[in-house]
Steps between C-alpha positions, in 0.01 A plus 500: 500500500643838410809604310750709692766745383811657649551864412718776640275775628442749778364397834255727680789655695670606174781245508566284197472124540437180309130436551292189443171585326193299405414514130210743551677747733456867408856568624649259242612753242642289219436123516678450166828618657449342845629156598212258459470215750304181460141495619466453873206436734617753761714811519712332770598220263568750224721700737704187577554448128582868447755503781686212336567742213533824698542465876385856565156460337211627714124464462316794348301656785206560263444159346717223643415525869317212657396194303 
């Protein structure tokens, strides 16, 4: 299981968004300042948890796609 984080960042189209990242994502800039979620077996489950906190959370297109 991996740890996931929510961090505000830029999507590939330049827009800012709350993004769900896996712990080893290169796009996760500052894990110490990001919202840490519990460990989860899949990014889909982590996204469900993240959206309970912030409804607009989206998966990072670089690390949290697929499972």
